[in-house]
C-alpha positions in Angstrom: 12.5 4.3 19.8 12.2 2.9 16.3 9.7 4.5 14.0 6.4 2.7 13.8 4.8 2.5 10.0 2.5 5.2 9.8 -0.2 2.9 8.0 0.0 0.5 11.1 -1.6 3.8 13.1 -4.2 4.3 10.2 -5.5 0.7 10.0 -5.1 0.7 14.0 -7.4 4.1 14.4 -9.8 3.3 11.3 -10.5 -0.5 10.9 -9.9 0.0 7.1 -11.3 -2.7 5.3 -8.8 -4.9 2.7 -9.6 -3.1 -0.6 -8.6 0.0 0.8 -5.3 -1.1 2.7 -2.4 1.4 1.3 0.2 0.4 -0.9 3.3 0.8 0.8 6.3 1.9 -0.9 9.5 0.9 0.4 12.5 3.1 1.2 15.4 2.6 -1.4 18.0 -0.4 -0.2 20.7 1.2 2.0 23.6 -0.8 0.6 26.2 -0.1 3.2 24.3 -1.7 6.2 25.5 -5.0 8.2 28.5 -6.8 9.1 31.0 -8.7 6.7 29.7 -11.6 5.1 32.0 -13.6 7.4 31.0 -12.4 10.4 27.4 -12.8 9.1 27.7 -16.8 8.5 29.8 -16.7 11.9 26.8 -15.3 13.9 23.5 -16.9 12.2 21.6 -18.7 14.1 17.9 -19.6 14.8 15.7 -17.4 17.3 12.3 -18.0 18.4 11.5 -15.7 20.6 10.9 -11.8 19.7 10.5 -8.4 20.9 6.7 -7.3 20.2 8.1 -3.8 18.8 6.9 -3.1 14.7 10.0 -3.3 12.4 11.3 0.0 11.2 10.7 1.2 7.6 13.9 1.0 7.2 14.8 -2.4 8.3 11.4 -3.8 6.9 12.7 -2.3 3.3 16.1 -3.8 3.5 15.3 -7.2 4.9 12.5 -7.8 1.5 14.9 -6.2 -0.8 17.9 -8.5 0.7 15.3 -11.6 0.2 14.5 -11.6 -3.1 15.0 -8.0 -4.3 16.1 -6.9 -7.6 19.6 -5.6 -7.7 20.5 -5.5 -11.7 19.1 -3.4 -14.6 17.9 -6.3 -16.3 15.6 -7.1 -13.1 17.3 -10.1 -11.6 17.5 -10.4 -8.3 19.3 -10.8 -5.1 18.6 -14.9 -4.7 19.1 -17.1 -8.1 16.5 -18.9 -9.1 16.6 -22.1 -11.9 16.8 -20.8 -15.2 16.3 -17.5 -13.4 12.5 -18.6 -13.1 12.2 -16.3 -10.0 9.4 -18.6 -8.8 9.5 -17.3 -5.4 7.4 -14.6 -4.1 7.4 -12.8 -0.8 4.6 -11.9 0.9 4.8 -10.3 4.4 2.0 -10.9 6.6 1.5 -8.7 10.1 -0.8 -8.1 12.8 -2.6 -5.5 10.7 -2.8 -7.2 7.6 -0.8 -9.2 4.6 0.8 -7.8 1.8 3.2 -9.3 -1.8 6.3 -8.1 -2.0 6.7 -6.3 -5.7 10.4 -6.5 -6.5 10.3 -4.6 -9.7 8.5 -1.6 -8.2 10.1 -2.4 -4.4 6.8 -2.0 -2.8 4.3 -4.0 -0.7 1.0 -4.5 -2.3 -2.2 -5.0 -0.2 -3.9 -8.8 -0.4 -6.2 -9.1 3.1 -6.5 -7.2 6.2 -6.6 -10.0 8.5 -3.7 -11.5 10.6 -2.8 -14.8 9.5 0.7 -15.5 11.0 1.6 -18.7 11.6 3.6 -17.1 14.7 1.8 -14.4 16.5 4.8 -13.3 18.7 7.2 -11.9 15.6 6.2 -8.7 14.1 6.2 -10.0 10.7 6.4 -13.6 9.2 7.6 -13.5 5.7 5.8 -16.5 3.2 7.8 -18.1 0.8 5.0 -18.7 -1.9 6.0 -20.5 -5.1 4.4 -19.5 -8.4 4.3 -23.3 -9.5 5.0 -26.5 -7.3 8.0 -27.8 -9.3 11.0 -29.5 -8.0 13.4 -26.5 -8.0 10.2 -24.3 -5.8 12.0 -25.9 -2.6 15.6 -25.5 -3.8 14.8 -22.0 -4.6 12.3 -21.0 -1.5 15.8 -22.1 0.4 18.3 -19.6 -1.1 15.8 -16.8 -0.3 15.4 -18.3 3.2 18.9 -17.7 3.9 19.1 -14.6 2.3 16.6 -13.4 5.0 18.7 -15.1 7.5 22.1 -13.4 6.8 20.7 -10.0 6.2 19.3 -10.1 9.6 22.3 -11.8 10.9 24.4 -9.3 9.9 22.4 -6.2 11.2 21.8 -8.0 14.2 17.3 -8.9 13.5 16.2 -12.3 15.0 14.5 -14.8 13.0 13.8 -18.5 12.1 12.7 -20.8 8.9 9.6 -23.0 9.6 8.3 -25.4 7.5 5.4 -25.7 10.5 1.9 -24.4 8.9 -1.7 -24.8 7.7 -0.2 -24.5 4.2 -3.9 -24.8 3.1 -5.5 -22.0 5.2 -2.4 -19.8 4.0 -3.1 -20.4 0.3 -6.8 -19.4 0.8 -5.9 -16.4 2.7 -3.0 -15.1 -0.1 -6.1 -16.1 -2.6 -3.2 -18.3 -4.6 -4.1 -19.6 -7.6 -3.9 -23.2 -9.0 -0.1 -24.3 -9.1 0.7 -21.7 -6.1 2.5 -23.2 -2.9 3.4 -22.2 0.3 6.8 -23.3 1.0 8.4 -21.8 4.2 7.2 -19.0 6.8 10.1 -17.3 8.4 9.4 -14.8 11.2 11.7 -11.9 11.8 11.5 -9.5 14.2 14.0 -7.9 17.2 15.5 -10.0 19.8 14.1 -9.9 23.2 16.2 -8.0 25.6 18.5 -10.6 27.4 19.3 -10.3 31.2 23.1 -9.5 30.4 22.2 -6.5 28.4 19.7 -5.7 31.3 22.6 -5.5 33.9 25.2 -3.8 31.7 22.6 -1.0 31.2 22.2 -0.4 34.5 25.8 -0.5 35.6 26.2 2.2 33.1 23.6 4.0 34.5 24.9 4.1 37.7 
């Protein structure tokens, strides 16, 4: 069974308030993971049903780095952006609270101890937020979303990009400033077990 974050257990046990949510230090990205790019493209798909199991720290760490992490010493990212504006911020919404991904430090910074996930069935929903509501922002958000898709395809995670959400309520919960805008939300999780897989496991157990 995959490891569950210690801070989630603390939250559940102690009912910590937003101000005392811990900073989550992520693991360095494992750049050896995943299938070949062409295979990931061939297997990329949208999935709207998820296992309730929480993501492991390894999967969460690599997911966020793949989405829009720093991949070069000069601070540039895994996702290109118009004029290198780096105008898309990634927030991670869990049942226990929501965090902002700090790419430079590769960590999650607490925002609010409330469940704001647009899709409650997914263990984590990534919110793609534009620092400025420009013409380039939706394009740059789409590139980050595709990074998420390809990572999920390559390592066997389920995901789907969504535009359906209460963007105004999310912006309020995220404490966004003037000009900032939630453009997309992308739930991520493990696949629900398929009937064929169950049958195969039953056969191997006999």
